[in-house]
N, C-alpha and C positions, 0 to 999 in steps of 0.2 A: 555905424549901422549895425542893428541887432542881428545876431545869428539866429535865424528861425529854425535852424535844424534841431530836431528833438534829441532826447537821450537815446543812446544805443542800448541794445538788449543787455550787453555785458555791463554797461554802466548801471543799468537798473538792478541787475542781479547783485553787483558789488554793493550798491547802496543798501539793498534789502538785507544782504548778509551782515554788513557792518551794523545796521540798525538792530538786527536780531541779536547779534553778539552783545551789543551795548545793553539791550533790554534784558537779556538773560543775566548779564553781570549785575545790573542794578537790582533785578529781582532777587538774586542770591544774597546780595548785600542787605536788602530789606528783610528777607526771611531770617538771615543770621541775626540781624539787629533785633527783630521781633522775638526770636527764641531767647536771646540773651536777656531781653527785657522781662520775658515771662519767668526765666530762671531767677532773675534778681527779685522779682515780685514774690515768688515762692519762698526764696530764702528769707526775705523780710517777714513773710507770714509765719514761717517756722520759728524765727527768732522771737516774734511777738507772742506766739503760742507758748514758747519756753519761758519767756519772761513773766507771762500772766500766771502760769502754774507756780513758779517759784515765788512770786510776790504774794500770792494768796496763802501759800503755806507759811512763809515768813511772817506775814501779818498775824496769823493765828498764834505762832510761837511767841512773837513779841508781845501780843496783847494778853495771852493767857498763861504763858510759860509752859515749856514742854516737860512733862514728868518722865515719860519713857515711850518707846516705840516697840511694838511687837508684831509678829506675823499674825494674820488671820488664821484661826484654827477651826477645825471641825471634828466632831466626835464620831468615831466608827460605831455604828449601832450594835455591832456584834462584839467587838473587843473592847469598846469604850476607850480606845486609844485616840489621843488627840494628834491630828496630822495637819500639816501646813496646807493652806488653800492658795494655790496658784500665785499670781503676782499681786498679792494683797497684803497690806500692812495696816495697822491701826495706830494713830497718833493719840496718846493719852495726855491731856493737859492738866495743869495744876488746879483748875477750877472744877475738876471732876467730870468734864465733858470729854468727848473723843470724836475723832473723824477717821473714816476709812479712806485709804489711798489705794486705788485699784487701777491696774493697767489691763485693759481688755481689748478684744477684737470682735467686731460684728462681721459675720460671714454673710455675704450677699450674693445673689444669683443674677445673672444676666444672660442674654443670648444674642447671637449674630444670625440674622436671616439672610439666606442666599436667594439669588434670582429664581431658582427652581422651586422655591417655597419651603425648602428644608431649613433647619436652624441648628446651630451648635450652641449648647449651653455651657457656661463657664461660671466659676465662683471666684470671688476675691474678698479680701479682708479689709475692714476699715478699723484701724487702731485708734483708741482713745483713752483718756485718763478720766477717772471719776474720783473726785475729792470732795468729801462732805456732801455727797448727793448731787454735786454739780458736774456736768459732763463737759470735758474739754476735748473737742474733736481735733485731731491733727490735720492741719491744712494739706490739701492735695492728698488726702488719706489713702486713696486707691493705689497710689504709687509709693507709699511709705510702709515699711515693715519694722517690727520691734526686734532689736537685737536680743538674742537669748542669753541674758545674764541675770544676776540677782539684783533685786531692787533695793535691798537693805543690807548695808554693811555696818557691823556694830563692833566697837572696841569697848566692851563692858566688862568690868571686874578683872581685866588683865593686869598682871603684875606691872608696876611702874606707872600706872595711870593715877594721877594725883587724886587722892580722896576717894578712889573707886567711882568717880563720876563717869557715867557712860557717855561715849561720843558716838553719834549716829550719822550715817551718810546714806541718804536716799538717792538712788541713781537709776535713771532710765535712759536708754539710748535708742533713738529712732534713726533708721537708715532710709534715705531716699533712693529708689531703685534706678532713677534716670539721671539725676544731676548730683553734683558734689555739694549736698546740702544736709549732711548728717547733723543731728543735734543731740546734745547730752544734757539732760535735765539733772542737776546735781544740787542737793541741799545738805549742808553739814550743820549739825546742831548738837548742843549738849542737853542731856536730860538732867532732872534734879533728883530722880530716885536713886538712892545709893544703897549698897548692901552693907550690913554690919561687918566691921573688921573682925568680929569674933565668929564669923560664919564657920560652920563645922564641916566644910567640904573635905573630901579625902585629898591628900597631897600625892602628886605624881612626879616622877623624874624621867628624863630622857632615857629611852630604852625599855621602860616598863611595858609589858604586854597586857592588853586589855581586850575583853570581849564586849562588843558594842551592839546594842539593839538598834539597828539602822532603820527599821520600820516595824510595823506591828507584828510581823511574822518571821523576820530574818535577823540573825545575829552573825557578825563578821569579826575577824580578828584584826587588831591594829597594834601599832607600836607608838608610844608617846615620843614626839619629836621636839617638844618644848616643855620645860619644867612648869608645873602648875601647883601653886601653894594652896593651903586650905582656904584662902580668901578669894580664890579664883574659881568661878563656877563652870568654866569651860576647858575643854581639852583640844589640842591640835595633834592629830594622829595621822600616821602613814599606814596605808592598807598593807596587811601582812598575811592575808589568807590565801588559800589555794586559788589559782586562777580558774575562772569560769567564763561562760559566754558573755557575761555582762562586763567583766574586767579582762580584756584580751591580753594574751601574752605576747602578741605580735600585732602592731598597728603602725601604719605610716603616719607621720606628723601632718604634712600637707605639701603636696608637690607643686603648689602654685605660689608659694611665698617668694616674693621678688627680692626681699632684703631681710636677712636675719629671721627673727621670729615674729609672727603675727598671730599669737595664740588665740585671740578673741575670734578670729575668722577661720581658724584651722579646722581640719577634719576631726582632729582628736578632741577638740572642744565640744563637738556635737556628741561624742561618746560620753564625755564627762557630764554634759547636761542630761543625757539619758539616765546616767547613774544617779544624778542628783534628784531626778524626778521619782526614782524608786526608793532611794535612801532618804525618806522624807523627814526623819528625825534630825538629820544633820542641818546645822545652820548654814554651812557652806561646803561645797565639794569642789576641789580644784586640783591642780598639779603642784608638785614640789617646786619651789622657786630655786634659782641658782644660789641665792643668798642662804636659804635654808640648807641646801645641799652642802655648800661650803662650810657652814657651821658644823654639820653632822659628820663631815669627813675631815674636819680640822684644816680646811683650805680656806683661809681668810679671803674676803672679797678682793684683797690686793692681788691675789693670784689672777683673777679675771683681768685686771687692768694691765698687769705686767705682760700678759701674752697677747694683748690686743693687736700689736704690730709685730708679733713674732714671725720669723721666717718659716718656722715649722708649721706646715699646714694642719697638723693634728696635735695641738698642744694638749697636755693632760696633767692630772694630778693623781698620784698613786693612792689607792685605797687599801693597801696591804695592812695598815694598822687600824683601819676603821671598824666600826661595829659590824658584826657578821650579818645582821638583819638588813643593813642598808645596802649591802652588796650581794644579797642572796638572789637577786634577779637583775636583769638589765631593763631599765625603764627611762622614759622621757621626763625631763623637767619642763617647766613652762617658759624657760629663758633661752633666747637665741644669742648666739655669739655676736658681739658688737660688730657692726659693719666697718670694714677696713678698706679705705680708699686705695691703699697700697696693694691689697690683695683682694680684688673684687670677686674672685672665684670662691672665696670663703664665705660669701655673704649668706647663702642659703643653708645655714647650719644651726643646730640646736644642741644644747648641753644634755648629756645623758649620764646616768650611772651605769657602768658596764661591769657585769659580774664575770664575764669570760676572761678579761685581762685585768680586772680590778682597777678601773680607772674612772675618774671624772673627766670626761672629754666631750668635744663637740663633734657631731656627725652631720651628714647631709640629711635634709628633711625628707628625701625620698626613701631613706632606709626605714626598716621596721624594727621596733623595740616594744617592750611591754608597757602597760599602763598600770601605775600604782597610785590611786587617788589619795589626796590628803583631805581630811575632813576636819571641820571645826564643829564641835558638838557639846551639848551640856553634859555634865558629869552624871546627871540622873539616868543617862542611858548606858552607863557601865553595868553590864549584866551581872557582874560579880560584887557590886558594891551594896 
C-alpha cells in the first residue's frame, strides 16, 4: 500500500540544498572548461600568427636571397644626422627590392557608461606587425603587449665570422597579459653582402678609451671591452663617463625576481631601454654579461660553475689585479647566480662588480648598485677618429 504522506519541510530543504550544490559545482566545471577552451583557442591563434609572419619572411629570403638588413633611418632636418626609427628594419634582397618590417601599436579609445549617465574614458593599444605593406594583427590584441627589446640582432664583420658574412636575427616578443601564451617571433638568416678584408677601419684593443657620439648632440666616454681589428666595423664598449641622472650610480635590480636573474623583466632593464632610446646611434645597449666580466677580470667561466654549490653564501673572485677602469665603480651585470636547489635562499642574487672590496660577487636583487651600460656601435661614431 502506497504511503500518501508528502515530503516534510526538512526533506524539501535538504533536497533543494543538494540540488543547488550540485548545480553550482557543475556550473563551475563548465565555466572552467569554457575558459580553458578559450585559452587554448587564443594560444592556437597566436601560434598561427607567429607561423604566418615567419613563413612570409622566409619565403622572400628563399625566393630572392637576402643581401642585408638595416634599421630604418630618418634625417634630422637641422643637423642632418641619421637616427634610427622605432621598431623598424628594412630587408634588402639580391634582386634590388626591399621590404620594411615594422612593429607598431594602434592606440584606441573606449568608454564605460554608468547608470547615472556619466562615463569613464580609457585607452588601450593594439599591437601589430607590418611587413611589405601587409598588416598582421596580433590575435586578442587588446590583451597583448610588446616586450621592450631590440628587434634586430646582427653579428656582422665580427672577428671570427667566416668570410665576414653577416648573420642576422629578427626577434619580436609578445606577452599576453591574462594567460600564459607569450610568443617569440624569431628569424635567423645570412646576408650575402660582405665587407672587403682590406677595410681600413681603426683597430682597437681592450682598455682603449674612446669618446663616442651617442646621438646628434651628446658625446660620452667609453672603454673598449673586446678587441676589434681593422676588418671589424663595430665596437663593444663599457660606459666610463661621469654618472648623471640618465645613468644612475645607485639602482635596485628587481625586488620581484623569484629565481636568479630575469633581466628582460627587471626594473633595471626599463632604465637601459630608456638610455637606448636616447643613445640612438648605438646598435644595442645592454648590461655587461657574467662571461664578459669573467674575461675582463681574468675569472674564467669555470669559476661560476665551481661555486654553484658552494657552502659559502657569498662566493667571489678578487679584482685586485684587474684593470682599474673595470673596478672604478660598483655596478650590476645582466647575469644571475645559477639557482641552487641545495641553497634556495641564494636564488634571488645577481653578479656585480664591487669597487669597495674589489670583488666579482653575487648580491641580493634588492640591493642597490650602479648602472654601467655596454653599447655595440659603429666605429664611425668615434668622435676622435
